[in-house]
NUKOLSE-687869 format. One record per residue: x negated, z negated, y negated of N, C-alpha, C in turn; residue in three letters. Coordinates in pm, whole numbers, plus 50000, padded with zeros to 5 digits. Atoms other than C-alpha are relative to their C-alpha. Last residue first. Layout:
N
XZYXZYXZYALA/...
END
This chain:
83
499825000749854316938304274845498865006750070ASP/500764989649932316028296674484500174998450150HIS/499935000849854318428277374265499255011850059LYS/499574987649938317398273773902499974998550151GLU/499415002849869317198238173781500525012650066ALA/498664994849975314878242273487500444997550143THR/499954985450011311898219373430501415004750033ILE/500204996150139311608182173353499975015149981GLY/501344994550020311068174373720499705003649855THR/500785010850061313998151073773498585004749970LEU/501395001449959316398179373842499304988749925PRO/500715002950124320108173573793498544997550036GLN/501455001349982322168189474067499364997849864PHE/500634998150129325878183174037498524997250017TRP/501445001649981327848187674356499365003249867HIS/500794987950010331468182374268498554996850032THR/501435001950017334168156874331499325013649993TYR/500704987350009337908152474317498504997049987HIS/499094990449940340248123774407499395014049999THR/500264985850027337818095474346501035008650071ALA/498984993250076339398060874355499765014749969GLY/500045004450140336528038474460500915008349910ASN/499645014250002337268042074832500054994549858GLU/498565000449975337178079774775500494985549998VAL/499324995250121333708076474620501514999450015ALA/500115010350104332398055074906500765004149875TRP/499145011149958333698079775165500004988949896ASP/498614995850019332118108774974500964988750037LYS/499744999850144328778090574949501445003949972MET/499965013950047328778081775318500334999449851ALA/498765006249952329698117575409500134985749951LYS/498874993850070326958132275190501324993750043ALA/499985005450136324378107575325501205005549923VAL/499605014049990325228116375686500114993849861VAL/498585000349968325088153775610500524985650007ASP/499264995750120321718150275435501514999550025ALA/500005011150094320378130475731500795003549876THR/499205010649940321388157575978500124988249904THR/498594996450020320048184975751500924989250056MET/499514991649890316678167275743501475003049972SER/499245006949897315768154175402500325009850111LEU/498624995849976313078172275212500644991350106GLU/499744993549872309818161375058501465003850010GLY/499644985950005309018136774785500215005550139GLY/501174991449979307088104074814500305015049990TYR/501275005550047309438077074686498855010050004GLU/499895004050141312818094074708498644995549944MET/499934987750080311868111775032500104996649850VAL/501314993449994310768078875189499995012549912ARG/500935007750085313918061075069498625006649997LYS/499624997750140316158087875218499014993149907VAL/500364986150031314288086675550500325003249853GLU/501464999350014314448048575556499545014249968LEU/500395006450126318208049275488498495001149978PHE/499634990850108318798074175770499554994349866VAL/500824987949987316888052876023500275009849885LYS/501375003150043318468020175904499135012550001ARG/500775006349893321958034575936498584997549948THR/500754990849914323628041575606499344992450114LEU/499144990349932326398021975433499285009350097ARG/498835006049935324827989575308500715009850092GLU/500515009049896321418005075234501144993650078LYS/500474991949888323108033375048499564991150115MET/498804995449929325008008274835499625008950118LYS/499425011649930321727991174746501255004050078GLU/500825002249880320098024774667500554988150079ILE/501365004850017322938030874424499274998750133THR/500405001749860326088051774461498504996650000PHE/501164992049964327108045974101499624996950144VAL/499544990249901330538033673993498885009750035LYS/498965005449914329568001773810500415009550113GLU/500535000749866326308014273668501024995650103GLY/500414986849955327738026473339499425000050141PHE/498964989950021329777995273267499585013450058ILE/498915002549907327307970673420501085010949988LYS/500474997149866324327985573241501104998050103GLU/500044985649981326257986072913499545003650141VAL/501134998549908327097948972926499975014750041ASN/499814991649882329347947772623498725000550082LEU/500814987749999328917918472385500235007650130ALA/501245000949922331767892872387499285013650001GLU/499945002549856334417898072122498614999750063SER/500264987949923333967894671749499974996550148MET/
END
């Protein structure tokens, strides 16, 4: 039988991870993202735009030709949008 599959490597290979963010974002933007991830809150629109561009650029570099915004809540409740 062939070598065992490294599932974490396969499914984590094309993920815009915190490490990739740290490489691609300015220190100020990265620290804001990390703070919001750890403590909650909202990103500033400026930071959100910088993160979106960095993520899109990374995805295109990795062969993406199409993308979508997919919101997956981490709260365990529904993901209804409320403006």
